[in-house]
C-alpha positions in Angstrom: -39.6 17.1 31.1 -39.9 14.9 28.0 -42.9 17.0 26.8 -40.8 20.2 27.3 -37.6 19.0 25.7 -39.3 17.4 22.6 -41.6 20.3 21.9 -39.1 23.1 22.5 -36.3 21.4 20.6 -38.6 21.1 17.6 -39.7 24.8 17.7 -36.6 26.6 18.9 -33.4 26.2 16.7 -29.9 26.4 18.1 -30.4 24.6 21.5 -27.4 22.6 22.8 -29.6 19.7 24.0 -28.5 19.8 27.7 -30.6 22.8 28.9 -32.7 22.5 32.1 -36.5 22.9 32.0 -36.5 26.6 32.9 -34.0 27.4 30.2 -36.0 25.6 27.7 -39.2 27.4 28.7 -37.5 30.7 28.5 -36.2 29.9 25.0 -39.7 29.0 24.0 -41.2 32.3 25.4 -38.4 34.3 23.8 -39.2 32.8 20.3 -42.9 32.4 20.4 -44.2 34.4 23.3 -45.4 33.7 26.9 -48.7 32.2 25.6 -46.7 29.4 24.0 -45.5 28.3 27.5 -49.1 28.0 28.7 -50.1 26.2 25.5 -47.2 23.7 25.9 -48.4 22.8 29.4 -51.9 22.5 28.1 -50.8 20.1 25.4 -50.6 17.3 28.1 -54.2 16.6 27.2 -53.0 15.2 23.8 -50.3 12.8 25.1 -50.8 9.1 24.7 -52.6 7.5 27.6 -50.7 5.4 30.2 -51.5 3.9 33.6 -50.5 7.1 35.5 -52.8 9.2 33.4 -55.6 6.6 33.8 -55.2 6.7 37.6 -55.5 10.5 37.6 -58.4 10.6 35.2 -60.3 8.1 37.2 -61.2 10.9 39.7 -64.9 11.3 39.9 -64.9 15.1 39.3 -62.5 17.9 38.6 -61.6 18.4 42.2 -60.7 14.7 42.6 -58.6 14.9 39.5 -56.6 17.9 40.7 -56.2 16.3 44.2 -54.7 13.2 42.4 -52.4 15.5 40.5 -51.1 17.1 43.7 -50.7 13.7 45.2 -48.6 12.7 42.2 -46.4 15.7 42.8 -45.7 14.5 46.4 -45.0 11.0 45.1 -42.5 12.3 42.6 -40.8 14.5 45.3 -41.4 17.5 43.0 -39.3 20.5 43.9 -42.4 22.7 43.5 -46.0 21.9 44.6 -49.4 23.2 43.9 -51.9 23.8 46.7 -55.6 24.6 46.0 -58.5 26.2 48.0 -62.1 25.9 46.8 -63.8 29.3 46.6 -67.1 28.1 45.2 -68.5 24.7 44.3 -72.0 24.0 42.9 -73.4 21.4 40.6 -72.9 23.9 37.8 -69.4 25.2 38.3 -66.3 25.1 40.6 -64.0 28.1 41.3 -60.7 27.4 42.9 -57.6 29.4 44.0 -54.3 27.5 43.3 -50.9 28.5 44.6 -47.6 27.3 43.1 -45.0 27.1 45.9 -41.4 26.0 46.1 -40.5 23.3 48.6 -37.7 25.5 50.1 -39.9 28.6 50.3 -37.9 30.4 47.6 -39.1 32.0 44.4 -40.2 30.1 41.3 -39.3 31.3 37.8 -42.4 32.8 36.2 -42.0 30.5 33.1 -42.4 27.5 35.4 -45.6 29.0 36.8 -47.0 29.5 33.4 -46.1 25.9 32.3 -47.7 24.4 35.4 -50.9 26.4 35.0 -51.1 25.1 31.4 -50.7 21.6 32.8 -53.5 22.0 35.3 -55.8 23.3 32.6 -54.8 20.5 30.3 -55.4 17.9 33.0 -58.9 19.2 33.7 -59.8 19.3 30.0 -58.4 15.8 29.5 -60.6 14.7 32.3 -63.7 16.0 30.5 -64.3 19.2 32.5 -66.0 21.9 30.4 -65.5 25.6 30.0 -62.2 25.8 31.8 -61.0 29.4 32.5 -57.8 30.5 34.2 -56.5 33.9 35.3 -53.4 35.0 37.2 -54.4 36.7 40.4 -52.6 40.0 41.2 -52.0 41.6 44.6 -55.0 44.0 44.1 -57.3 41.1 43.3 -57.5 41.7 39.6 -57.0 38.8 37.2 -54.8 38.5 34.1 -56.5 35.9 31.8 -54.5 32.9 30.7 -57.4 30.9 29.2 -60.8 32.2 28.3 -63.5 30.4 26.5 -61.2 27.6 25.6 -58.6 29.9 23.9 -55.2 30.8 25.3 -55.0 34.5 26.0 -52.2 36.6 24.5 -49.6 37.6 27.1 -47.6 40.6 25.8 -45.7 40.9 29.1 -45.3 39.0 32.3 -47.5 40.4 35.1 -45.9 41.1 38.5 -47.4 38.0 40.1 -47.6 34.6 38.4 -47.7 32.1 41.3 -51.4 32.4 42.1 -54.1 31.2 39.7 -57.9 31.3 39.7 -59.4 28.3 38.0 -63.0 28.0 37.0 -64.7 25.1 35.3 -68.1 23.8 34.6 -69.7 20.4 34.8 -67.6 17.8 33.3 -68.5 16.3 29.9 -69.6 12.7 30.0 -66.4 10.7 30.5 -66.4 7.0 31.2 -63.1 7.2 33.0 -64.8 9.4 35.6 -68.0 7.4 36.1 -68.5 5.9 39.5 -68.5 2.1 39.6 -72.0 0.6 38.9 -73.7 0.0 42.2 -75.2 -3.3 43.0 -78.8 -4.0 42.4 -81.2 -4.6 45.3 -81.4 -8.3 44.3 -77.7 -8.6 45.1 -78.3 -8.2 48.8 -79.1 -11.9 49.1 -76.0 -13.0 47.1 -73.9 -15.8 48.7 -70.8 -14.6 50.6 -68.4 -15.9 47.9 -70.2 -13.8 45.2 -70.3 -10.8 47.5 -66.5 -11.0 48.0 -65.9 -11.2 44.3 -68.1 -8.1 43.7 -66.3 -6.3 46.4 -62.9 -7.0 44.8 -64.3 -5.8 41.4 -65.5 -2.6 43.0 -62.1 -1.9 44.5 -60.3 -2.6 41.3 -62.2 -0.1 39.3 -60.3 2.7 41.0 -57.5 1.8 43.5 -56.5 5.4 44.1 -59.9 6.2 45.5 -60.0 6.3 49.3 -62.4 3.3 49.7 -64.2 2.9 53.0 -66.1 -0.1 54.3 -69.4 1.8 54.6 -69.2 3.1 51.0 -68.6 -0.5 49.7 -71.4 -1.9 51.8 -73.8 0.8 50.4 -72.7 -0.1 46.8 -73.3 -3.8 47.5 -76.7 -3.0 49.1 -75.9 -4.6 52.4 -75.3 -3.2 55.8 -71.8 -2.5 57.1 -72.3 -5.2 59.7 -73.3 -7.7 57.0 -70.2 -7.0 55.0 -68.0 -7.2 58.0 -69.5 -10.6 58.8 -68.9 -11.8 55.3 -65.3 -10.7 55.6 -64.9 -12.3 59.0 -66.3 -15.6 57.7 -63.7 -15.5 55.0 -61.0 -15.0 57.6 -60.0 -11.7 56.3 -60.7 -7.9 56.7 -61.6 -5.0 54.5 -58.1 -3.7 54.8 -56.6 -7.0 53.7 -58.9 -7.3 50.7 -58.0 -3.8 49.6 -54.3 -4.3 50.0 -54.5 -7.6 48.1 -56.3 -5.9 45.3 -53.6 -3.2 45.1 -50.8 -5.7 45.1 -52.6 -7.9 42.5 -52.9 -4.8 40.2 -49.2 -4.0 40.9 -48.2 -7.5 39.7 -49.5 -6.6 36.2 -48.0 -3.2 36.2 -44.6 -4.5 37.0 -44.5 -6.0 33.5 -44.6 -2.4 32.2 -40.9 -1.7 32.1 -41.5 2.0 31.3 -43.2 2.5 34.7 -41.1 3.2 37.7 -41.9 1.6 41.1 -43.0 5.0 42.2 -45.4 5.2 39.3 -46.8 1.8 40.2 -47.2 2.7 43.9 -49.2 5.8 42.9 -51.4 4.0 40.3 -52.3 1.3 42.9 -53.3 3.6 45.7 -50.4 3.2 48.2 -49.5 6.2 50.3 -45.9 6.1 49.2 -43.2 3.8 47.7 -42.1 2.5 51.1 -45.8 1.5 51.9 -46.0 -0.3 48.5 -42.7 -2.2 49.1 -43.7 -3.3 52.6 -47.1 -4.5 51.6 -45.8 -6.3 48.5 -43.1 -8.0 50.5 -45.5 -9.1 53.2 -47.7 -10.9 50.6 -45.1 -12.2 48.2 -42.0 -12.4 50.5 -39.9 -10.5 48.1 -39.7 -6.7 47.3 -41.3 -5.5 44.1 -37.9 -4.7 42.6 -36.8 -8.3 43.0 -40.1 -9.5 41.5 -39.5 -7.3 38.5 -36.0 -8.6 38.1 -37.4 -12.1 37.8 -40.0 -11.0 35.2 -37.2 -9.4 33.1 -35.1 -12.5 33.3 -38.0 -14.6 32.1 -38.7 -12.3 29.2 
């Protein structure tokens, strides 16, 4: 909303300042054309980084990045949601069909559709995906281009259907935010338990939104699942407890970021929702995260 209000207010004179998002997008389209609405959404790739962006961009490929975006929609209780279906996925390219749907099943203003499609393109490009193309899919299966060869297409008029998009992108460009954590070397298999535990914690902290599994971590540490389970048992803990502790430890640092809401922090640290974050935090620190943040603010 801040992106929309700041950009449209600067480009469209005569606004009152209290318009809702749809009204602002309509004003932009009326002054600069429908292509400007898509371009506005796409400009998300140029915004300053923040922990929420970093959590999304840590996805290991374009599909993971988009999955995190839809997860953020659920976290924010967005009125409208996107839902995707992969049509083709190879090492060279991915083709995906995406639907933009209202939570109540009603219609969505076409300007909102165009803005969201620009956002998705911008998110993929920010994540380092290459050759992103996008086209609105019509009832007869034809496509109306929104983005082709990196350039926003000119939309002289709104097509009949704007709620379905075909996205195509190529291999991502090298992007350190998307690299998998470095796997352990074979010599690490004989590391003492304390060192193994520390390396496990570091692996988890590289990407707390990733759905970590014990078997995956054991493979990265070059030990068997049973060996890792034994190490955890000897330390009187479990994989789940280590993961939850890593998430709460990361949340402690993010609570100092006053611009982040508790929902933002819950998303960035991999919890399933705000209630899950609050329960786990309280279990470890005996106070809810909101109370902990109040203490931090009083100290500062």
